[in-house]
C-alpha positions as CSV (number, residue, x, y, z in Angstrom):
1,M,191.9,121.0,9.1
2,S,193.2,124.5,9.8
3,A,191.1,125.1,13.1
4,K,192.9,124.9,16.6
5,Q,191.6,122.5,19.5
6,V,189.9,125.7,21.6
7,E,188.4,126.9,18.2
8,L,186.8,123.5,17.8
9,A,185.5,123.3,21.3
10,R,183.8,126.7,21.1
11,H,182.2,125.9,18.0
12,F,181.0,122.7,18.8
13,D,180.1,123.9,22.5
14,V,182.4,121.9,24.2
15,P,182.8,122.9,27.9
16,E,186.8,123.8,28.6
17,H,186.8,121.2,31.3
18,L,185.7,118.3,29.0
19,I,188.3,119.0,26.6
20,M,190.8,116.3,26.6
21,P,194.2,117.3,27.0
22,E,196.1,118.6,24.1
23,P,198.0,115.3,22.3
24,E,201.7,115.3,21.4
25,P,202.1,115.6,18.6
26,L,199.1,117.4,17.7
27,P,196.6,116.0,14.8
28,P,198.2,116.9,11.5
29,P,196.3,119.1,9.0
30,E,195.5,116.6,6.9
31,L,193.3,113.6,7.6
32,F,193.7,110.2,6.3
33,P,192.5,106.8,7.3
34,K,194.1,105.2,10.6
35,R,195.8,108.6,11.5
36,I,194.6,110.7,14.4
37,G,192.3,113.4,13.9
38,W,190.3,115.7,16.1
39,I,186.4,114.2,16.9
40,V,183.8,115.4,19.3
41,R,182.0,112.9,20.8
42,N,179.4,112.5,23.4
43,V,180.7,111.1,27.3
44,A,178.1,110.8,29.8
45,G,175.8,112.9,27.8
46,K,178.0,116.0,27.5
47,R,180.3,116.5,24.5
48,T,184.0,116.1,24.3
49,L,186.8,117.3,22.0
50,D,189.1,114.2,21.5
51,T,191.6,112.5,19.1
52,K,191.0,108.9,17.7
53,A,192.5,107.5,14.5
54,W,190.0,107.8,11.5
55,G,188.1,104.4,10.5
56,I,186.6,101.5,11.6
57,P,188.6,98.4,11.8
58,R,187.1,95.2,10.2
59,K,189.2,92.2,9.6
60,M,188.8,90.0,6.3
61,R,190.4,87.6,4.1
62,G,192.4,88.7,1.5
63,K,193.0,87.2,-1.8
64,S,195.8,84.9,-0.8
65,G,193.3,83.9,2.3
66,K,195.4,85.7,4.7
67,L,193.4,87.7,7.6
68,L,194.0,91.5,7.1
69,T,192.6,94.3,8.9
70,K,190.9,97.3,6.5
71,Y,189.6,100.3,7.8
72,I,186.4,101.4,6.8
73,T,186.0,105.3,6.7
74,N,183.0,106.1,4.7
75,V,179.4,105.2,4.8
76,R,178.2,104.4,1.5
77,N,175.7,101.9,1.7
78,L,173.3,102.5,4.7
79,D,171.3,98.9,4.0
80,S,174.5,96.8,4.3
81,P,174.3,94.7,7.7
82,F,177.9,96.1,8.5
83,W,176.7,99.8,8.4
84,K,173.1,99.0,9.6
85,S,174.7,97.2,12.9
86,T,177.4,100.0,13.5
87,L,175.2,102.9,12.9
88,A,172.5,101.6,15.2
89,N,174.9,101.6,18.3
90,P,175.4,105.1,19.4
91,H,178.9,104.0,20.9
92,Y,180.4,104.0,17.4
93,R,179.3,107.7,16.5
94,C,181.1,111.1,16.6
95,L,181.6,114.3,14.5
96,V,184.6,114.5,12.5
97,P,185.3,118.1,12.0
98,F,187.2,119.4,8.8
99,T,187.8,122.9,7.5
100,T,188.1,121.8,3.8
101,F,187.3,119.0,1.9
102,A,188.8,116.7,-1.0
103,E,187.6,113.8,-2.9
104,P,190.8,113.3,-5.5
105,K,188.7,111.1,-8.0
106,P,184.9,112.7,-8.6
107,R,182.6,109.8,-9.4
108,K,181.0,109.8,-12.7
109,E,177.9,108.7,-14.3
110,A,177.9,106.3,-17.1
111,D,177.8,109.0,-19.5
112,G,180.9,110.9,-18.0
113,T,179.3,113.5,-16.4
114,P,180.0,114.2,-12.8
115,A,177.6,112.5,-10.6
116,N,175.2,114.2,-8.0
117,W,176.7,114.1,-4.6
């Protein structure tokens, strides 16, 4: 993310008085799970620019049986009960703006050709 707070606010039509105070420290240019990044969300029907940690925390048992918290960041199966219930609740929705995108390990088809994204 190379855009600055004011640029994001203008791009997403966030009124100046609804821009949350600039956080200290500012979000880093790279966005990784559990780290802070910019988000655009609705508060009382108005767009706001804010920061949040990326990912939906989900408690699950690990191989050892110990309870772990994993952070789900990508919607991959819209038919799963987890995503159906999460996406049905607007409270959990926001836009995560970015200026460049990287997928370090592209998915491939069985024959080795790149998959259609």
